C-alpha positions as CSV (number, residue, x, y, z in Angstrom):
1,M,37.0,-68.8,-19.1
2,Q,38.1,-68.0,-15.5
3,N,37.9,-70.9,-13.0
4,D,35.0,-71.1,-10.5
5,Q,37.2,-69.4,-7.5
6,S,37.4,-66.1,-9.3
7,V,33.8,-65.7,-10.3
8,F,31.3,-64.0,-8.0
9,T,27.8,-63.1,-8.1
10,L,26.9,-59.2,-7.6
11,S,25.5,-59.9,-4.3
12,Q,28.5,-61.9,-3.3
13,L,30.9,-59.1,-4.3
14,S,28.7,-56.6,-2.6
15,A,28.9,-58.7,0.6
16,K,32.7,-59.0,0.3
17,I,33.0,-55.2,0.0
18,A,30.6,-54.6,3.0
19,S,32.8,-57.1,5.1
20,V,35.9,-55.2,4.1
21,F,34.2,-51.8,5.3
22,R,33.0,-53.4,8.5
23,Q,36.4,-54.4,9.4
24,A,38.0,-51.1,8.3
25,F,35.5,-48.7,9.7
26,A,33.6,-50.7,12.4
27,T,34.3,-48.4,15.3
28,S,35.4,-45.3,13.6
29,R,33.4,-42.0,13.1
30,F,34.8,-38.9,11.2
31,W,33.9,-35.3,11.6
32,V,33.4,-34.0,8.0
33,T,32.8,-30.7,6.4
34,A,30.4,-30.7,3.4
35,E,27.7,-28.8,1.7
36,I,24.1,-30.1,1.5
37,I,23.3,-30.2,-2.3
38,G,20.3,-32.4,-1.9
39,L,17.8,-33.0,1.0
40,K,14.7,-35.3,1.2
41,L,12.5,-36.5,4.1
42,S,10.7,-39.8,3.9
43,R,9.0,-41.7,6.7
44,G,10.9,-39.7,9.5
45,H,14.3,-40.4,7.8
46,C,16.5,-37.7,6.2
47,Y,18.3,-38.4,3.1
48,L,21.3,-36.1,2.4
49,Q,23.3,-35.6,-0.8
50,L,26.7,-34.2,0.7
51,A,29.4,-32.8,-1.7
52,E,32.7,-30.9,-1.6
53,K,32.9,-28.5,-4.5
54,D,35.9,-27.2,-6.2
55,E,37.7,-23.8,-5.9
56,F,35.2,-22.2,-8.2
57,N,32.4,-23.5,-6.2
58,V,30.8,-25.3,-9.2
59,M,31.7,-28.9,-9.6
60,P,31.9,-31.4,-6.9
61,K,35.2,-32.7,-5.8
62,A,33.8,-35.4,-3.8
63,E,30.1,-36.6,-3.3
64,F,28.3,-39.1,-0.7
65,R,24.9,-40.0,0.2
66,G,24.1,-39.2,3.8
67,I,21.5,-40.6,6.1
68,I,20.0,-39.5,9.3
69,W,17.7,-42.2,10.6
70,A,14.3,-41.3,12.0
71,S,15.5,-42.5,15.5
72,S,18.1,-39.7,15.6
73,Y,16.8,-37.1,13.2
74,N,14.2,-35.3,15.6
75,R,17.0,-35.0,18.2
76,I,19.6,-33.7,15.7
77,H,17.3,-31.3,13.8
78,A,15.7,-29.8,17.1
79,K,19.0,-29.0,18.4
80,F,20.4,-27.4,15.3
81,H,17.2,-25.4,14.8
82,K,17.6,-24.2,18.6
83,E,21.0,-23.1,18.3
84,T,21.0,-21.7,14.7
85,G,17.3,-20.7,14.4
86,R,17.4,-22.6,10.9
87,V,16.2,-26.0,9.5
88,L,18.6,-28.1,7.5
89,A,18.4,-27.2,3.8
90,E,20.2,-27.3,0.5
91,Q,23.2,-24.9,-0.2
92,M,23.9,-25.0,3.8
93,Q,27.7,-25.8,4.9
94,I,27.5,-28.1,7.9
95,L,30.1,-29.9,10.1
96,C,28.8,-33.4,10.9
97,C,29.9,-36.7,12.7
98,V,29.4,-39.6,10.3
99,E,30.0,-43.4,10.2
100,V,31.1,-45.0,7.0
101,Q,28.6,-47.7,5.9
102,F,28.4,-50.0,2.8
103,H,25.1,-51.7,2.3
104,E,25.0,-54.8,0.0
105,R,21.9,-53.2,-1.9
106,Y,22.1,-49.5,-1.4
107,G,26.0,-49.1,-1.6
108,L,28.3,-46.7,0.3
109,S,26.7,-44.0,2.5
110,L,27.6,-41.9,5.5
111,L,25.5,-42.2,8.6
112,V,25.1,-39.0,10.3
113,H,25.2,-39.0,14.1
114,E,25.7,-35.3,15.1
115,I,25.8,-32.0,13.4
116,D,27.9,-29.0,14.9
117,A,25.7,-25.9,14.6
118,S,28.5,-23.6,15.6
119,Y,30.4,-24.5,12.3
120,T,27.2,-23.4,10.4
121,L,27.0,-20.1,12.4
122,G,30.8,-19.5,11.6
123,Q,30.0,-20.0,7.9
124,L,27.2,-17.3,8.1
125,E,29.6,-15.1,9.7
126,L,31.9,-15.5,6.9
127,E,29.2,-14.8,4.3
128,R,28.5,-11.7,6.4
129,R,32.0,-10.4,6.2
130,K,32.2,-11.1,2.4
131,T,28.9,-9.0,1.9
132,I,30.4,-6.0,4.0
133,E,33.7,-6.2,1.9
134,L,31.7,-6.3,-1.2
135,L,29.6,-3.2,-0.3
136,T,32.8,-1.4,1.0
137,K,34.5,-2.2,-2.4
138,E,31.5,-0.8,-4.3
139,G,31.8,2.4,-2.2
140,I,28.0,2.3,-1.0
141,I,28.4,1.0,2.5
142,H,27.9,4.5,4.1
143,L,25.5,6.1,1.7
144,N,22.4,5.7,3.8
145,K,24.4,7.1,6.8
146,E,25.4,10.2,5.0
147,L,21.7,11.2,4.4
148,R,20.2,13.9,6.8
149,L,17.7,12.4,9.4
150,P,15.2,15.3,10.3
151,E,15.4,16.7,13.7
152,V,11.7,15.6,14.2
153,V,10.6,12.1,12.8
154,Q,7.0,12.0,13.0
155,R,5.9,10.4,9.5
156,I,7.4,6.9,9.6
157,A,7.1,3.9,7.1
158,V,7.5,0.8,9.4
159,I,8.6,-2.6,7.9
160,S,7.7,-5.4,10.2
161,A,5.2,-8.4,10.6
162,E,1.9,-7.2,11.7
163,D,1.8,-9.9,14.4
164,S,5.4,-9.3,15.4
165,K,6.2,-8.6,19.1
166,G,8.8,-6.1,18.1
167,F,6.2,-4.1,16.1
168,E,3.8,-4.2,19.1
169,D,6.5,-2.9,21.4
170,F,7.6,-0.3,18.8
171,H,4.2,1.3,18.2
172,T,2.9,0.8,21.9
173,R,5.9,3.0,23.2
174,L,5.2,5.7,20.3
175,D,1.5,5.7,21.1
176,N,1.9,6.1,24.8
177,N,5.1,8.3,24.9
178,P,5.3,10.5,28.2
179,Y,5.9,13.6,26.2
180,G,2.5,13.4,24.3
181,Y,4.1,13.7,21.0
182,S,2.1,12.5,17.8
183,F,3.7,10.0,15.5
184,H,2.2,9.0,12.3
185,Y,3.3,5.4,11.1
186,T,2.2,3.2,8.3
187,L,3.0,-0.6,8.5
188,Y,4.3,-2.4,5.5
189,T,3.8,-6.0,6.4
190,S,6.8,-8.2,5.5
191,L,8.5,-11.5,6.1
192,L,11.3,-10.9,8.5
193,Q,13.1,-14.3,8.2
194,G,13.5,-17.2,5.9
195,D,14.6,-17.5,2.3
196,L,11.9,-15.2,1.0
197,A,12.3,-12.6,3.5
198,A,15.1,-10.4,1.7
199,K,13.1,-10.2,-1.4
200,D,10.0,-9.3,0.4
201,I,11.6,-6.5,2.3
202,I,13.2,-5.1,-0.8
203,E,9.6,-5.1,-2.5
204,K,8.4,-3.0,0.6
205,L,11.0,-0.6,0.2
206,D,10.1,-0.2,-3.5
207,R,6.5,0.3,-2.5
208,I,7.5,3.0,0.2
209,L,9.2,4.9,-2.7
210,D,6.1,4.6,-4.7
211,D,4.1,6.0,-1.7
212,Q,6.6,8.7,-0.9
213,S,4.9,11.4,-3.1
214,K,1.6,11.3,-1.2
215,E,2.8,10.2,2.3
216,S,6.1,12.1,2.4
217,Y,7.9,9.9,5.1
218,D,10.8,11.3,7.2
219,A,12.3,7.8,7.7
220,V,12.0,4.1,7.3
221,V,12.1,1.8,10.5
222,I,12.6,-1.9,10.4
223,V,11.8,-3.7,13.4
224,R,11.3,-7.3,14.7
225,G,11.6,-9.3,17.7
226,G,14.5,-11.3,18.8
227,G,15.5,-14.8,17.6
228,G,18.5,-17.1,17.0
229,A,21.6,-15.6,15.3
230,S,20.8,-17.6,12.2
231,S,17.5,-15.9,12.0
232,L,19.3,-12.8,11.1
233,E,20.5,-14.4,7.8
234,C,18.1,-12.4,5.5
235,F,19.5,-9.3,7.0
236,N,22.9,-10.3,5.9
237,N,21.7,-10.7,2.2
238,Y,23.7,-8.7,-0.3
239,E,20.7,-7.4,-2.3
240,L,18.8,-6.3,0.8
241,A,21.8,-4.7,2.2
242,K,22.5,-2.9,-1.0
243,A,18.9,-1.7,-1.5
244,I,19.0,-0.1,2.1
245,A,22.5,1.4,1.4
246,I,21.4,3.2,-1.5
247,F,17.9,4.0,-0.3
248,P,17.2,7.8,-0.6
249,M,15.6,7.9,2.9
250,P,17.2,7.3,6.3
251,V,16.6,3.8,7.4
252,I,16.6,2.9,11.1
253,T,16.9,-0.8,12.4
254,G,15.7,-2.2,15.6
255,I,15.8,-6.1,14.9
256,G,16.2,-7.4,18.4
257,H,19.9,-8.5,18.9
258,T,22.2,-7.5,21.6
259,T,25.4,-9.2,20.4
260,D,25.0,-10.0,16.6
261,K,25.0,-7.2,14.1
262,S,23.8,-7.8,10.8
263,V,25.0,-6.2,7.4
264,V,21.8,-4.4,7.3
265,D,22.6,-2.8,10.7
266,E,26.0,-1.9,9.3
267,V,24.6,0.0,6.3
268,A,21.6,1.5,7.9
269,H,21.5,5.2,8.9
270,I,21.1,4.2,12.6
271,D,21.1,0.8,14.0
272,L,19.5,0.2,17.5
273,I,19.3,-3.1,19.4
274,T,15.5,-3.5,19.8
275,P,12.3,-2.2,18.6
276,T,11.8,-0.4,22.0
277,E,15.1,1.4,21.8
278,A,14.1,2.6,18.2
279,A,10.8,4.0,19.6
280,V,12.9,5.5,22.7
281,F,15.4,7.0,20.1
282,L,12.6,8.8,18.2
283,M,10.9,10.1,21.2
284,E,14.2,11.3,22.9
285,R,15.3,13.0,19.5
286,M,12.2,14.8,19.3
287,A,12.4,15.7,23.1
288,E,16.0,17.0,22.6
289,Y,14.7,19.1,19.5
290,E,11.9,20.5,21.6
291,A,14.3,21.3,24.4
292,L,16.5,23.0,22.0
293,V,13.6,24.9,20.5
294,L,12.5,26.1,23.9
295,N,16.0,26.9,25.1
296,T,16.3,29.1,22.0
297,L,12.8,30.6,22.7
298,D,14.1,31.5,26.2
299,L,17.2,33.0,24.8
300,I,15.1,35.1,22.3
301,K,12.7,36.3,25.0
302,D,15.8,37.1,27.3
303,Y,17.3,39.0,24.4
304,A,14.0,40.6,23.6
305,V,13.6,41.8,27.1
306,E,17.2,43.3,27.2
307,L,16.7,44.9,23.9
308,I,13.3,46.4,25.0
309,S,15.0,47.8,28.2
310,E,17.9,49.3,26.2
311,E,15.4,50.7,23.7
312,K,13.3,52.1,26.4
313,T,16.2,53.9,28.1
314,N,17.5,55.2,24.7
315,F,13.8,56.2,24.0
316,Q,13.5,58.1,27.2
317,Q,17.0,60.0,26.6
318,Q,15.9,60.7,23.1
319,T,12.5,62.0,24.5
320,Q,14.3,64.5,26.9
321,A,16.7,65.6,24.0
322,I,13.8,66.1,21.7
323,S,11.8,67.9,24.4
324,I,14.7,70.4,24.9
325,L,15.1,70.8,21.2
326,I,11.6,71.5,20.9
327,N,11.5,74.0,23.6
328,Q,14.4,75.8,22.1
329,A,12.7,75.7,18.5
330,L,9.6,77.0,20.0
331,V,11.3,80.0,21.4
332,G,13.1,80.7,18.3
333,A,9.9,80.2,16.1
334,K,7.8,82.5,18.5
335,H,10.4,85.3,18.2
336,K,10.6,84.6,14.5
337,L,6.8,84.7,14.3
338,E,6.6,88.1,15.9
339,L,9.1,89.4,13.3
340,N,7.1,87.9,10.5
341,K,3.9,89.2,12.1
342,M,5.1,92.8,12.0
343,S,6.6,92.3,8.4
344,I,3.3,90.8,7.2
345,R,1.4,93.5,8.6
346,H,3.4,96.2,6.9
347,I,3.2,94.2,3.7
348,F,-0.6,93.8,4.0
349,E,-1.1,97.5,4.5
350,N,0.9,98.2,1.3
351,V,-0.9,95.5,-0.7
352,L,-4.3,97.0,0.6
353,L,-3.5,100.5,-0.3
354,E,-2.5,99.4,-3.9
355,A,-5.6,97.1,-4.1
356,I,-7.6,100.0,-3.3
357,S,-5.9,102.3,-5.9
358,N,-6.3,99.6,-8.6
359,L,-10.0,99.2,-7.7
360,Q,-10.7,102.9,-8.1
361,N,-9.0,102.9,-11.5
362,H,-10.9,99.7,-12.5
363,S,-14.2,101.2,-11.3
364,S,-13.5,104.3,-13.5
365,R,-12.8,102.2,-16.5
366,L,-15.7,99.8,-15.9
367,K,-18.1,102.7,-15.8
368,F,-16.8,104.1,-19.0
369,A,-16.9,100.8,-20.8
370,T,-20.5,100.2,-19.4
371,N,-21.8,103.4,-20.8
372,S,-20.2,102.8,-24.1
373,L,-21.6,99.3,-24.3
374,I,-25.1,100.6,-23.4
375,Q,-25.1,103.3,-26.2
376,F,-23.8,100.6,-28.7
377,Q,-26.7,98.1,-27.7
378,R,-29.2,101.1,-28.1
379,S,-28.1,101.8,-31.5
380,N,-28.1,98.1,-32.5
381,L,-31.7,97.7,-30.9
382,D,-32.9,100.5,-33.1
383,L,-31.5,99.0,-36.1
384,Q,-33.2,95.5,-35.3
385,K,-36.6,97.3,-34.7
386,D,-36.5,98.7,-38.2
387,R,-35.8,95.2,-39.7
388,L,-38.3,93.2,-37.5
389,P,-41.6,93.6,-39.7
390,S,-40.0,92.4,-42.9
391,L,-38.3,89.4,-41.1
392,V,-41.7,88.6,-39.5
393,Y,-43.5,88.6,-42.9
394,R,-41.0,86.3,-44.4
395,T,-41.1,83.7,-41.6
396,I,-45.0,83.6,-41.8
397,K,-44.9,83.3,-45.6
398,N,-42.4,80.5,-45.4
399,H,-44.5,78.6,-42.8
400,H,-47.6,79.0,-44.7
401,E,-46.1,77.4,-47.9
402,D,-44.8,74.5,-45.9
403,L,-48.3,73.9,-44.2
404,F,-49.9,74.0,-47.7
405,N,-47.5,71.2,-49.0
406,K,-48.1,69.1,-45.9
407,E,-51.9,69.4,-46.4
408,S,-51.7,68.3,-50.0
409,K,-49.6,65.2,-49.1
410,T,-52.1,64.3,-46.3
411,R,-55.0,64.6,-48.6
412,L,-53.3,62.2,-51.0
413,L,-53.3,59.5,-48.1
414,D,-57.0,59.8,-47.3
415,P,-58.6,56.4,-47.8
416,I,-61.5,58.0,-49.9
417,E,-58.8,59.3,-52.1
418,V,-57.0,56.0,-52.1
419,L,-60.3,54.1,-53.2
420,K,-60.9,56.7,-55.9
421,R,-57.6,55.7,-57.4
422,G,-59.0,52.1,-57.9
423,F,-58.1,50.5,-54.7
424,S,-60.5,48.6,-52.5
425,Y,-60.5,46.4,-49.2
426,T,-62.4,43.4,-48.0
427,L,-64.4,42.7,-44.9
428,Y,-65.1,39.3,-43.5
429,N,-67.5,39.0,-40.6
430,G,-67.1,42.8,-40.2
431,K,-63.3,42.6,-40.0
432,L,-60.6,43.6,-42.5
433,L,-59.6,40.4,-44.4
434,Q,-55.7,40.7,-44.9
435,S,-55.0,37.0,-46.2
436,A,-56.6,34.2,-47.9
437,K,-55.0,32.0,-45.5
438,E,-56.9,33.3,-42.5
439,G,-58.5,30.2,-40.9
440,K,-61.2,28.3,-43.0
441,L,-63.1,31.1,-45.0
442,K,-66.8,30.3,-45.9
443,G,-69.8,32.4,-46.5
444,E,-69.9,36.1,-47.6
445,I,-67.4,38.7,-47.9
446,T,-67.9,42.4,-48.6
447,T,-65.7,44.5,-51.0
448,I,-65.6,48.2,-50.3
449,L,-65.1,50.6,-53.5
450,A,-65.0,54.3,-53.7
451,N,-68.6,54.7,-55.0
452,G,-70.2,51.5,-53.2
453,N,-70.1,47.9,-51.9
454,I,-69.9,44.4,-53.4
455,K,-71.1,41.3,-51.6
456,S,-69.7,38.1,-52.6
457,T,-70.1,34.4,-51.6
458,I,-66.9,32.4,-51.2
459,T,-66.8,29.3,-53.5
460,E,-63.0,28.6,-53.9
461,I,-59.8,29.9,-52.3
462,N,-56.5,29.7,-54.3
463,N,-53.5,30.3,-51.9
464,G,-50.6,31.6,-54.1
């Protein structure tokens, strides 16, 4: 067993260590770079877990507990948020001024007195450059820029926050444009900053594609108001930048920054500084196209006037030439007509003489043929006259025989003759009875025979 001088209680050892730390670090403060891997707020105090990771950014090479007391937290956090536009959060790289402390109960910790916001902004810029390099390496960074933007952009899908000052500036400028152009825009409300913003904007891009078949947009415009540089962080997100780079429709950005340019700005078809500039760009682009169209129309009008003038001159010249040709043709035709008139008269006289001769010949032939036909018809008529009495007699005889046969058949159908052959008919209430099913029969019926009548009383009816 050790002697009493070498045995310590745990609190004694802890106090001794604390004394050593106070002596070594009593007046010393250190600027330290670290990543926040844990953060918790309690009773106004901020408890941090700070680490430096290995070259693979996986395992911590060093790890300390950090504390920002409530008396300093509000000041440090407000300054950091004002300069970066962000709140302290996990996975954030920071440069902080710390004091090394060892507490007898809680052990070793780093007391944070300051945080340098510019370092965090530098880390954001580094991430931005890495994203651009990756998109460049994949060969997609300029894909959206290569799309054709219509000369007239009127149907617009807008991604923004509904209460965003930027969206208000954008649509107010479009609605009240001095040219009187009509713009049709649909707002797809989205988050524009924070950890969830990038994913939310991507979802809105997907929804725009789903609506494209019925809306037929010309372009997508992403607008928002200004803010701190770090508020652009979601627009440096790789997944969002990639989604915009490969988007099959031109994307225009106006996200409100005069000095900072996000990765989304880099990959967009056109990046403009503010929402107002985005609206002005669309108006002026349409105005330029209208001016081009009007100028082209003026050129067409001038060309048409010149062409009409030339054609009018040509027409007058052609009219004069045609008039001369017509006059010449008329003189020649008149001369030719006189010649033809004399020739036709001579021909007509010859034809008329020939026709008269033919007519006389035909008249003689017709007279002879008529006399012959009359003589033939007379002979034929005499022959028919001799045959007519016998023909009339045979016809009358045939009709008489036929009439006799029909009379015999008619007598056979006489009701009296039918009754003589054994048939009869029955009357009920003075009417012919045709069926035993006719109503409810009762009383007397009369049966008519060839030689008399029989009256009967109905006692039973059997329906067959």
